[in-house]
C-alpha positions as CSV (number, residue, x, y, z in Angstrom):
1,M,-53.8,-89.5,26.9
2,R,-54.4,-86.0,25.4
3,I,-53.0,-85.3,22.0
4,D,-52.8,-82.1,20.0
5,A,-53.6,-83.5,16.6
6,H,-52.7,-80.4,14.6
7,H,-49.9,-77.9,15.0
8,H,-47.1,-76.5,12.9
9,L,-43.4,-75.8,13.3
10,W,-41.2,-73.9,10.8
11,D,-37.7,-72.4,10.7
12,L,-37.5,-69.4,8.4
13,G,-33.7,-69.7,8.6
14,R,-33.9,-73.0,6.8
15,R,-36.7,-72.3,4.3
16,P,-39.3,-69.7,3.6
17,Q,-43.1,-70.2,4.0
18,P,-44.5,-68.6,0.8
19,W,-47.9,-68.2,2.4
20,L,-46.7,-65.9,5.1
21,K,-47.3,-62.6,3.2
22,G,-48.9,-59.4,4.2
23,D,-49.3,-57.3,7.4
24,A,-52.0,-59.6,8.8
25,L,-49.6,-62.5,9.1
26,E,-46.7,-60.5,10.3
27,P,-47.1,-61.7,13.9
28,I,-46.3,-65.3,12.9
29,N,-43.7,-64.4,10.2
30,R,-40.9,-65.8,12.4
31,T,-39.5,-69.2,13.4
32,F,-41.6,-71.5,15.7
33,A,-39.9,-74.5,17.3
34,L,-40.9,-77.2,19.6
35,P,-39.4,-75.7,22.8
36,E,-41.8,-72.8,22.5
37,L,-44.8,-75.1,22.2
38,A,-43.8,-77.5,24.9
39,P,-44.8,-75.4,27.9
40,L,-48.2,-74.8,26.4
41,L,-48.7,-78.6,26.0
42,D,-47.6,-79.2,29.6
43,A,-50.0,-76.6,30.9
44,H,-52.9,-78.5,29.4
45,D,-51.6,-82.1,30.2
46,I,-51.1,-82.8,26.5
47,A,-48.7,-85.7,26.2
48,A,-48.1,-85.9,22.4
49,T,-48.8,-84.1,19.2
50,V,-49.1,-84.5,15.4
51,V,-47.2,-81.9,13.5
52,V,-48.5,-80.9,10.1
53,Q,-46.7,-79.6,7.0
54,S,-47.0,-76.0,6.1
55,S,-45.3,-75.9,2.7
56,S,-45.2,-78.1,-0.4
57,S,-41.8,-79.4,0.3
58,L,-40.3,-82.9,0.7
59,D,-37.3,-81.3,2.5
60,E,-39.6,-79.7,5.1
61,T,-41.3,-83.1,5.6
62,R,-37.9,-84.7,6.1
63,E,-37.0,-82.0,8.7
64,L,-40.3,-82.5,10.6
65,L,-39.6,-86.3,10.7
66,A,-36.2,-85.6,12.1
67,I,-37.6,-83.3,14.7
68,A,-40.2,-85.9,15.7
69,R,-37.5,-88.6,15.8
70,G,-35.6,-86.5,18.3
71,S,-38.6,-85.4,20.4
72,H,-38.6,-88.5,22.7
73,G,-42.2,-89.3,21.7
74,R,-43.6,-85.7,22.2
75,I,-44.3,-85.6,18.5
76,A,-46.0,-88.9,17.8
77,G,-46.8,-88.3,14.2
78,V,-46.0,-86.2,11.1
79,V,-48.5,-85.3,8.4
80,G,-46.1,-84.4,5.7
81,W,-46.2,-83.4,2.0
82,A,-45.6,-85.5,-1.1
83,D,-46.6,-85.0,-4.7
84,L,-50.0,-86.8,-5.3
85,A,-49.7,-85.7,-8.9
86,D,-46.9,-88.3,-9.4
87,P,-48.7,-91.5,-8.5
88,D,-46.0,-93.7,-10.1
89,G,-43.2,-92.2,-8.0
90,L,-45.2,-91.7,-4.9
91,P,-44.9,-95.2,-3.3
92,A,-41.1,-95.0,-3.3
93,V,-41.2,-91.5,-1.8
94,L,-43.6,-92.7,1.0
95,T,-41.3,-95.6,1.7
96,E,-38.4,-93.3,2.1
97,L,-40.2,-90.8,4.3
98,A,-41.7,-93.6,6.5
99,A,-38.2,-94.9,7.1
100,A,-37.1,-91.5,8.3
101,G,-39.6,-91.0,11.1
102,P,-43.2,-91.4,12.2
103,L,-45.0,-90.5,9.0
104,V,-48.8,-90.9,9.6
105,G,-50.3,-88.9,6.8
106,I,-50.0,-86.5,3.8
107,R,-51.5,-83.1,3.2
108,H,-51.5,-80.5,0.3
109,Q,-52.8,-77.0,0.4
110,I,-55.8,-77.7,-1.8
111,Q,-57.3,-74.3,-0.8
112,D,-54.5,-72.6,-2.7
113,E,-55.2,-74.5,-6.0
114,A,-56.9,-72.4,-8.7
115,D,-59.1,-75.4,-9.6
116,P,-61.7,-76.2,-7.0
117,Q,-62.0,-79.6,-8.5
118,W,-58.3,-80.4,-8.0
119,L,-59.2,-83.6,-6.0
120,D,-61.2,-84.9,-9.0
121,R,-58.2,-85.1,-11.3
122,P,-57.3,-88.7,-12.2
123,D,-53.6,-88.4,-11.2
124,I,-54.6,-87.0,-7.8
125,R,-57.1,-89.8,-7.3
126,A,-54.4,-92.3,-8.2
127,G,-52.1,-90.6,-5.6
128,L,-54.8,-90.9,-2.9
129,R,-55.1,-94.6,-3.7
130,A,-51.4,-95.0,-3.2
131,L,-51.7,-93.3,0.2
132,G,-54.5,-95.7,1.1
133,A,-52.4,-98.7,0.0
134,A,-49.5,-97.4,2.2
135,G,-51.8,-97.2,5.2
136,L,-51.5,-93.4,5.5
137,A,-54.2,-90.9,6.2
138,Y,-54.9,-87.9,4.0
139,D,-55.6,-84.5,5.6
140,L,-58.1,-82.4,3.6
141,L,-57.2,-78.7,3.8
142,V,-60.2,-77.2,2.0
143,T,-62.7,-74.3,2.2
144,P,-66.4,-74.6,1.4
145,R,-65.4,-73.9,-2.2
146,E,-63.6,-77.3,-2.4
147,L,-65.8,-79.3,0.0
148,P,-67.9,-80.8,-2.9
149,A,-64.8,-82.3,-4.5
150,A,-63.7,-83.4,-1.0
151,L,-67.0,-85.2,-0.5
152,A,-66.7,-86.9,-3.9
153,A,-63.2,-88.2,-3.0
154,V,-64.4,-89.5,0.4
155,E,-67.4,-91.2,-1.3
156,E,-65.4,-92.8,-4.1
157,L,-62.3,-93.9,-2.1
158,P,-63.7,-95.8,0.9
159,E,-60.3,-97.5,1.3
160,V,-58.6,-94.1,2.2
161,R,-58.8,-92.5,5.7
162,F,-59.6,-88.8,5.3
163,V,-59.2,-86.2,8.1
164,L,-60.9,-82.9,7.4
165,D,-58.8,-80.1,8.8
166,H,-60.2,-77.1,10.5
167,A,-63.8,-78.4,10.1
168,G,-63.7,-77.4,6.4
169,K,-63.1,-73.7,7.3
170,P,-66.6,-72.5,8.0
171,P,-67.4,-68.8,7.3
172,I,-67.7,-67.9,11.0
173,A,-66.7,-64.2,10.6
174,A,-69.5,-63.7,8.1
175,G,-72.0,-65.6,10.3
176,E,-72.9,-67.9,7.4
177,W,-74.1,-71.5,7.9
178,E,-75.0,-73.0,4.6
179,P,-73.8,-74.6,2.4
180,W,-71.1,-75.5,4.9
181,A,-73.3,-77.3,7.4
182,E,-74.9,-79.5,4.8
183,Q,-71.5,-80.3,3.2
184,I,-70.1,-81.3,6.6
185,A,-73.0,-83.6,7.2
186,G,-72.5,-85.2,3.8
187,I,-68.8,-85.9,4.5
188,A,-69.7,-87.2,8.0
189,D,-72.0,-89.8,6.4
190,H,-68.9,-91.7,5.4
191,P,-67.1,-93.8,8.0
192,N,-63.7,-93.3,6.3
193,A,-63.8,-89.6,7.2
194,M,-62.9,-87.9,10.5
195,C,-62.8,-84.1,11.3
196,K,-60.6,-81.8,13.4
197,L,-61.8,-79.2,15.8
198,S,-59.0,-76.9,14.9
199,G,-58.4,-73.6,13.2
200,L,-61.9,-72.2,14.1
201,I,-60.9,-69.0,15.9
202,T,-59.0,-67.8,12.8
203,E,-62.1,-68.3,10.7
204,A,-63.9,-65.9,13.1
205,D,-63.2,-62.2,13.5
206,W,-59.7,-62.2,14.9
207,D,-60.2,-59.1,17.0
208,S,-63.7,-59.5,18.4
209,W,-64.7,-63.2,18.3
210,R,-66.5,-64.6,21.3
211,P,-67.0,-68.3,22.2
212,Q,-70.7,-68.1,21.2
213,D,-69.6,-67.2,17.7
214,V,-67.6,-70.3,17.3
215,L,-69.3,-73.0,19.4
216,P,-72.3,-73.6,17.1
217,Y,-69.9,-74.7,14.3
218,A,-67.9,-76.9,16.7
219,R,-71.1,-78.5,18.0
220,H,-72.4,-79.1,14.5
221,V,-69.2,-81.0,13.7
222,L,-69.6,-83.1,16.9
223,A,-73.3,-83.8,16.1
224,A,-72.5,-84.8,12.5
225,F,-69.4,-86.9,13.0
226,G,-70.0,-88.2,16.5
227,S,-67.6,-88.1,19.4
228,D,-65.7,-91.1,18.0
229,R,-64.6,-89.3,14.8
230,V,-63.6,-85.8,16.0
231,L,-60.1,-84.8,16.9
232,F,-58.8,-81.8,18.9
233,G,-56.1,-79.7,17.3
234,S,-54.7,-76.3,18.3
235,D,-53.5,-75.1,14.9
236,W,-50.6,-73.4,16.8
237,P,-49.0,-71.1,16.0
238,V,-51.5,-69.9,13.4
239,C,-54.2,-69.8,16.2
240,T,-52.2,-67.0,17.9
241,L,-53.4,-64.6,15.2
242,A,-56.7,-64.6,17.0
243,G,-56.1,-65.9,20.5
244,R,-54.0,-67.9,22.9
245,Y,-53.4,-71.7,23.1
246,S,-55.5,-71.6,26.2
247,D,-58.4,-70.0,24.4
248,V,-58.4,-72.8,21.8
249,F,-58.3,-75.5,24.4
250,A,-61.0,-73.8,26.5
251,L,-63.3,-73.8,23.4
252,A,-62.7,-77.5,22.9
253,E,-63.6,-78.1,26.5
254,Q,-66.8,-76.0,26.1
255,A,-67.8,-77.8,22.9
256,T,-67.4,-81.2,24.5
257,A,-68.9,-80.3,27.9
258,S,-72.1,-82.3,27.2
259,L,-70.2,-85.5,26.3
260,T,-69.4,-88.2,28.8
261,P,-65.9,-88.2,30.2
262,E,-64.9,-91.1,28.0
263,E,-66.3,-89.3,24.9
264,R,-64.5,-86.1,25.8
265,E,-61.1,-87.9,26.2
266,A,-61.6,-89.6,22.9
267,V,-62.0,-86.2,21.2
268,L,-59.0,-84.8,23.1
269,G,-56.7,-87.7,22.3
270,G,-58.0,-91.2,21.7
271,N,-59.4,-90.5,18.3
272,A,-56.1,-89.1,17.1
273,I,-54.5,-92.4,17.9
274,R,-57.0,-94.2,15.8
275,A,-57.0,-91.7,12.9
276,Y,-53.3,-91.8,12.5
277,G,-52.3,-95.2,13.9
278,L,-50.1,-93.5,16.5
279,A,-47.9,-95.7,18.6
Protein backbone atom coordinates (compact mmCIF):
# COMPACT_ATOMS: atom_id res chain seq x y z
CA MET A 1 0.00 0.00 0.00
CA ARG A 2 1.63 3.21 -1.16
CA ILE A 3 1.23 6.29 1.00
CA ASP A 4 2.23 9.90 0.40
CA ALA A 5 3.27 10.75 3.95
CA HIS A 6 3.61 14.50 3.44
CA HIS A 7 1.46 16.93 1.50
CA HIS A 8 -0.49 20.10 2.22
CA LEU A 9 -3.90 21.55 1.48
CA TRP A 10 -4.95 25.13 2.04
CA ASP A 11 -7.89 27.34 1.20
CA LEU A 12 -6.93 31.01 1.01
CA GLY A 13 -10.61 31.89 1.01
CA ARG A 14 -10.87 30.58 4.56
CA ARG A 15 -7.56 31.73 6.01
CA PRO A 16 -4.27 33.25 4.84
CA GLN A 17 -0.97 31.41 4.82
CA PRO A 18 1.40 34.03 6.27
CA TRP A 19 4.50 32.37 4.81
CA LEU A 20 3.28 32.73 1.20
CA LYS A 21 5.05 36.00 0.57
CA GLY A 22 7.18 37.27 -2.29
CA ASP A 23 7.40 36.68 -6.02
CA ALA A 24 9.15 33.32 -5.67
CA LEU A 25 6.13 31.79 -3.96
CA GLU A 26 3.53 33.41 -6.20
CA PRO A 27 2.94 30.16 -8.19
CA ILE A 28 1.54 28.47 -5.07
CA ASN A 29 -0.18 31.53 -3.61
CA ARG A 30 -3.63 30.09 -4.32
CA THR A 31 -6.01 27.48 -2.94
CA PHE A 32 -5.04 23.80 -3.20
CA ALA A 33 -7.69 21.16 -2.49
CA LEU A 34 -7.83 17.38 -2.48
CA PRO A 35 -9.59 17.02 -5.89
CA GLU A 36 -6.53 18.58 -7.55
CA LEU A 37 -4.18 16.14 -5.84
CA ALA A 38 -6.26 12.99 -6.33
CA PRO A 39 -5.38 12.38 -10.01
CA LEU A 40 -1.68 12.66 -9.18
CA LEU A 41 -2.07 10.04 -6.46
CA ASP A 42 -3.99 7.76 -8.81
CA ALA A 43 -1.30 8.06 -11.47
CA HIS A 44 1.25 6.66 -9.04
CA ASP A 45 -0.95 4.03 -7.34
CA ILE A 46 -0.91 5.93 -4.05
CA ALA A 47 -3.84 4.75 -1.96
CA ALA A 48 -3.69 7.12 1.02
CA THR A 49 -1.95 10.20 2.35
CA VAL A 50 -0.93 12.13 5.43
CA VAL A 51 -1.80 15.83 5.21
CA VAL A 52 0.41 18.22 7.20
CA GLN A 53 -0.39 21.61 8.70
CA SER A 54 0.97 24.71 7.02
CA SER A 55 0.08 27.40 9.58
CA SER A 56 0.08 27.71 13.36
CA SER A 57 -3.67 27.46 13.63
CA LEU A 58 -5.97 25.16 15.56
CA ASP A 59 -8.77 26.13 13.21
CA GLU A 60 -6.74 24.97 10.21
CA THR A 61 -6.10 21.67 12.00
CA ARG A 62 -9.81 21.24 12.65
CA GLU A 63 -10.50 21.92 8.96
CA LEU A 64 -7.91 19.36 7.83
CA LEU A 65 -9.44 16.79 10.19
CA ALA A 66 -12.87 17.46 8.68
CA ILE A 67 -11.47 17.05 5.16
CA ALA A 68 -9.83 13.78 6.18
CA ARG A 69 -13.03 12.56 7.78
CA GLY A 70 -14.90 13.15 4.53
CA SER A 71 -12.22 11.73 2.23
CA HIS A 72 -13.36 8.09 2.52
CA GLY A 73 -9.93 7.05 3.77
CA ARG A 74 -7.91 8.83 1.09
CA ILE A 75 -6.41 11.03 3.81
CA ALA A 76 -5.46 8.47 6.44
CA GLY A 77 -3.87 10.89 8.89
CA VAL A 78 -3.45 14.54 9.82
CA VAL A 79 -0.31 16.10 11.28
CA GLY A 80 -1.82 19.21 12.79
CA TRP A 81 -0.71 22.11 14.95
CA ALA A 82 -1.17 22.65 18.67
CA ASP A 83 0.61 24.94 21.10
CA LEU A 84 3.47 22.99 22.69
CA ALA A 85 4.23 26.06 24.81
CA ASP A 86 1.03 25.38 26.78
CA PRO A 87 1.76 21.92 28.17
CA ASP A 88 -0.94 22.19 30.83
CA GLY A 89 -3.70 22.84 28.32
CA LEU A 90 -2.30 20.61 25.59
CA PRO A 91 -3.79 17.24 26.66
CA ALA A 92 -7.35 18.60 26.48
CA VAL A 93 -6.67 20.15 23.06
CA LEU A 94 -5.24 16.89 21.74
CA THR A 95 -8.26 14.98 23.04
CA GLU A 96 -10.60 17.39 21.27
CA LEU A 97 -8.68 17.18 18.00
CA ALA A 98 -8.42 13.40 18.07
CA ALA A 99 -12.19 13.17 18.48
CA ALA A 100 -12.64 15.27 15.33
CA GLY A 101 -10.69 13.07 12.92
CA PRO A 102 -7.55 10.98 12.31
CA LEU A 103 -5.01 13.08 14.20
CA VAL A 104 -1.65 11.26 14.01
CA GLY A 105 0.89 13.94 14.87
CA ILE A 106 1.70 17.57 15.60
CA ARG A 107 4.09 19.97 13.89
CA HIS A 108 5.35 23.52 14.37
CA GLN A 109 7.41 25.66 12.00
CA ILE A 110 10.53 25.54 14.15
CA GLN A 111 12.57 26.88 11.23
CA ASP A 112 10.72 30.19 11.58
CA GLU A 113 11.55 30.65 15.26
CA ALA A 114 14.21 33.25 16.01
CA ASP A 115 15.77 30.99 18.65
CA PRO A 116 17.55 27.97 17.13
CA GLN A 117 17.30 26.31 20.55
CA TRP A 118 13.50 26.60 20.69
CA LEU A 119 13.20 22.84 21.20
CA ASP A 120 15.37 23.09 24.34
CA ARG A 121 12.86 25.26 26.21
CA PRO A 122 11.36 23.55 29.28
CA ASP A 123 7.78 24.32 28.24
CA ILE A 124 8.35 22.87 24.76
CA ARG A 125 9.94 19.74 26.21
CA ALA A 126 6.91 19.35 28.50
CA GLY A 127 4.64 19.73 25.47
CA LEU A 128 6.59 17.04 23.61
CA ARG A 129 6.18 14.70 26.57
CA ALA A 130 2.43 15.33 26.45
CA LEU A 131 2.45 14.32 22.77
CA GLY A 132 4.28 11.13 23.63
CA ALA A 133 1.80 10.35 26.38
CA ALA A 134 -1.04 10.84 23.87
CA GLY A 135 0.57 8.40 21.44
CA LEU A 136 1.17 11.05 18.76
CA ALA A 137 4.23 11.62 16.61
CA TYR A 138 6.06 14.92 16.39
CA ASP A 139 7.17 16.16 12.96
CA LEU A 140 10.42 18.11 13.10
CA LEU A 141 10.45 20.98 10.59
CA VAL A 142 14.02 22.22 10.93
CA THR A 143 17.01 23.37 8.94
CA PRO A 144 20.64 22.52 9.72
CA ARG A 145 20.62 25.53 12.07
CA GLU A 146 18.09 23.78 14.34
CA LEU A 147 19.30 20.19 13.88
CA PRO A 148 21.49 20.23 17.05
CA ALA A 149 18.45 21.07 19.21
CA ALA A 150 16.43 18.46 17.33
CA LEU A 151 19.09 15.85 18.09
CA ALA A 152 19.04 16.79 21.78
CA ALA A 153 15.26 16.38 21.92
CA VAL A 154 15.39 13.00 20.18
CA GLU A 155 18.12 11.84 22.58
CA GLU A 156 16.42 13.04 25.75
CA LEU A 157 12.84 12.01 24.91
CA PRO A 158 13.05 8.36 23.83
CA GLU A 159 9.34 7.94 24.60
CA VAL A 160 8.39 10.36 21.81
CA ARG A 161 8.23 9.31 18.13
CA PHE A 162 9.95 11.93 15.99
CA VAL A 163 9.63 12.25 12.21
CA LEU A 164 12.21 14.51 10.56
CA ASP A 165 10.60 16.39 7.68
CA HIS A 166 12.39 17.04 4.38
CA ALA A 167 15.54 15.25 5.59
CA GLY A 168 16.38 18.28 7.72
CA LYS A 169 16.52 20.56 4.65
CA PRO A 170 20.03 19.84 3.36
CA PRO A 171 21.83 22.69 1.52
CA ILE A 172 21.57 21.02 -1.89
CA ALA A 173 21.58 24.22 -3.95
CA ALA A 174 24.88 25.25 -2.36
CA GLY A 175 26.34 21.77 -2.84
CA GLU A 176 27.22 21.60 0.86
CA TRP A 177 27.40 18.32 2.77
CA GLU A 178 28.59 18.96 6.32
CA PRO A 179 27.51 19.49 9.03
CA TRP A 180 24.16 18.24 7.68
CA ALA A 181 25.35 14.70 6.93
CA GLU A 182 26.86 14.18 10.37
CA GLN A 183 23.77 15.67 12.05
CA ILE A 184 21.50 13.30 10.12
CA ALA A 185 23.62 10.33 11.15
CA GLY A 186 23.39 11.46 14.78
CA ILE A 187 19.60 11.62 14.73
CA ALA A 188 19.44 8.28 12.91
CA ASP A 189 21.34 6.65 15.79
CA HIS A 190 18.14 6.87 17.85
CA PRO A 191 15.38 4.33 17.14
CA ASN A 192 12.61 6.78 18.10
CA ALA A 193 13.42 8.90 15.02
CA MET A 194 12.31 8.42 11.41
CA CYS A 195 12.94 10.62 8.36
CA LYS A 196 10.96 11.73 5.33
CA LEU A 197 12.29 11.72 1.80
CA SER A 198 10.34 14.85 1.01
CA GLY A 199 10.93 18.45 0.06
CA LEU A 200 14.35 17.81 -1.47
CA ILE A 201 13.89 19.36 -4.91
CA THR A 202 12.95 22.68 -3.35
CA GLU A 203 16.25 22.62 -1.44
CA ALA A 204 18.02 22.31 -4.81
CA ASP A 205 18.16 25.01 -7.49
CA TRP A 206 14.52 25.27 -8.58
CA ASP A 207 15.33 26.01 -12.21
CA SER A 208 18.33 23.83 -12.95
CA TRP A 209 18.40 20.86 -10.53
CA ARG A 210 19.16 17.40 -11.84
CA PRO A 211 18.59 14.03 -10.16
CA GLN A 212 22.33 13.65 -9.55
CA ASP A 213 22.23 16.84 -7.44
CA VAL A 214 19.59 15.40 -5.11
CA LEU A 215 20.20 11.65 -5.00
CA PRO A 216 23.37 11.69 -2.82
CA TYR A 217 21.38 13.38 -0.04
CA ALA A 218 18.48 10.94 -0.37
CA ARG A 219 20.84 7.97 -0.36
CA HIS A 220 22.62 9.26 2.73
CA VAL A 221 19.27 9.38 4.54
CA LEU A 222 18.56 5.78 3.51
CA ALA A 223 22.02 4.63 4.59
CA ALA A 224 21.73 6.38 7.95
CA PHE A 225 18.16 5.48 8.91
CA GLY A 226 17.79 2.23 7.02
CA SER A 227 14.90 1.26 4.80
CA ASP A 228 12.64 0.62 7.80
CA ARG A 229 12.71 4.23 9.07
CA VAL A 230 12.40 6.33 5.91
CA LEU A 231 9.06 7.59 4.53
CA PHE A 232 8.17 8.90 1.09
CA GLY A 233 6.42 12.27 0.97
CA SER A 234 5.74 14.53 -2.00
CA ASP A 235 5.53 17.90 -0.21
CA TRP A 236 2.84 18.80 -2.78
CA PRO A 237 2.04 21.55 -3.69
CA VAL A 238 5.26 23.16 -2.44
CA CYS A 239 7.23 20.75 -4.64
CA THR A 240 5.63 22.30 -7.72
CA LEU A 241 7.90 25.32 -7.29
CA ALA A 242 10.74 23.15 -8.60
CA GLY A 243 9.08 20.29 -10.47
CA ARG A 244 6.13 18.00 -10.97
CA TYR A 245 4.68 15.37 -8.67
CA SER A 246 5.98 12.78 -11.11
CA ASP A 247 9.52 14.18 -10.74
CA VAL A 248 9.40 13.76 -6.98
CA PHE A 249 8.08 10.22 -7.23
CA ALA A 250 10.69 9.32 -9.86
CA LEU A 251 13.44 10.55 -7.53
CA ALA A 252 12.11 8.35 -4.74
CA GLU A 253 12.13 5.38 -7.09
CA GLN A 254 15.71 6.14 -8.14
CA ALA A 255 16.86 6.57 -4.54
CA THR A 256 15.36 3.22 -3.55
CA ALA A 257 16.33 1.32 -6.71
CA SER A 258 19.00 -0.73 -4.92
CA LEU A 259 16.60 -1.90 -2.19
CA THR A 260 14.69 -5.15 -2.24
CA PRO A 261 11.06 -4.92 -3.39
CA GLU A 262 9.93 -5.32 0.22
CA GLU A 263 12.24 -2.55 1.43
CA ARG A 264 11.13 -0.25 -1.37
CA GLU A 265 7.46 -0.75 -0.58
CA ALA A 266 8.21 -0.05 3.09
CA VAL A 267 9.68 3.34 2.17
CA LEU A 268 6.78 4.06 -0.19
CA GLY A 269 4.08 3.16 2.30
CA GLY A 270 4.59 0.64 5.08
CA ASN A 271 6.82 2.85 7.19
CA ALA A 272 4.22 5.62 7.21
CA ILE A 273 1.71 3.19 8.67
CA ARG A 274 4.12 2.42 11.52
CA ALA A 275 5.32 5.98 12.05
CA TYR A 276 1.84 7.38 12.41
CA GLY A 277 -0.18 4.38 13.52
CA LEU A 278 -2.42 4.63 10.47
CA ALA A 279 -5.49 2.46 10.29
